[in-house]
N, C-alpha and C positions, 0 to 999 in steps of 0.2 A: 351603515350596512357593511357587513364583513365581506371582503373579496376573497375568493378562494383561488389559490394559485396552484398550478400543476407543474411539477418539475420534470423536465425531459432528461432522462439519463443519457441519451445519445448526443444531444447537442447542448445540454446544460442551459437551456433557455427557460425562463419562467413566463408563462402566458396565462391570462385569465382563463379559467376553466371553460367558459362559454366559447372562447375563441379556439381553444385547444382542438376541438373536434373539427372545426371548420378550416383553420389555418395551419395546423401543425404539418410541417413538411415531411416528417418521417412516417407519420401514421394518421392520415386524414380521418380514418374511422376509429380513432382512439376512444376507448371506453374509459372515460374519466369519472371516477367515483371518489367520494370523500375518503374511503379506505385506501384506495390507490395513492391518493395525494399524501395521506399521512404516512404510508409505508415509504414512499419516495423521500419525504422530508426526514424521516427517521434514519434512512440509509445515508443520506447526505450528512446528517449530524454525526452519525457514527464514523463516517469517513473522516470528517474534520477532527474528531477526537483522536482517532487512530493516527492521523497526520501529526498532531501536536505531540502525542506520546512518543511517536517514532523520532521526530526531530529532537525532542529533549533527550531521549535515550542516546541517539547518535551523537549529539553534542557532548554529553557527559562521557561517553565512551572515548570519543576523540581526545577530549581534554585529559582523561585519565591515562590512556595508553594508545597513542596514535597508531602504531604499527598493528597492534591487535585489533583495533577498531576497523582499520582498512580491510583486514582479512575477514573479520566476522560480519561486517556490514556489506562487504563487496564494493567498496567505494574507491574511486581514484583519489590520488593525493590532492588534486585540484578541487574536487567536490568536498573532500574533508576539510580543506582550508576554508572554503566558503561557509560550510556549516559551523565550523569552529568560531568564525567571526560574526555570526548572526546575533543581533540584539534580541531581547525578549519581544519587543514590538515586531521585529521582522519575522521571528518564529511564528508569532500569532497570525501575522498577515499571510505567510506562506501556508500555514496549516489550514487557513479558512477556505482553501481551494476545495472544490468538490471532486477533484481528481486524487486518487490514492497515491501517496508519495512512495510507499514501499511496494515491492513486488517479489514474487518467488524467484529465487536465483537459479534454481535447478529445474530443468524442463525435460529430463529424460527418465526413462523407466529404471535404469540402473540405480541412480541415486535414490529414487523413491522406494525401490525394492530393498535397498540396503537400510534405509531409515525405518521401513515398516517390517523388517524381518522379525518373525515371531518364532525363532527357534527355541527349543527346550533348554538348550545349553546357554547359560548366562555369559560364558566366555565368548561364544560365537556371536551373540547379540552385541556384546561390547566391541568385538573386533569389527563387525559390520558397521556399527556407528562410527568407529574411528576411520574406517575406510571411506565412508560417506563424507566425513569431515575433511579428509585429505583431498578427495575429489573436488569438493566445493571450494576449498582453499586454493587449490591449483587453478581453478577456473577464475577466481577473483584476481589472482596474480596475472593470469593471461590477459584478462580484461583491462588491467591497469597499465599493462605494457604497450 
């Protein structure tokens, strides 16, 4: 008999679907359906794939040009050193987490507006993109210090 498991995104627990509605601490009245379970499993698998891709990319960038990787990835030197030394097995183990490893580095409207500027002039759009890159690079340097 096949047991159906429901993945809770909030607490990362896996509970049998029957117990999910009765025992789940975040949502006792959770509406657990086969579709919801498959959607949660798909999201977790996509997060794991994104983690592995990100870690491999970060490791390759660090090994190719450490200084550029620190700025582009927004990493500290200590974190870059750890990522650089990870073995393939360690990469796989870390990537298997259902927590996303990468995150958005910019969280203010100015940077988003610069990135999304849709001016008619190509020179202005290019200048806005460069301005956004300078702002983001400055923030990663501030974070590393």
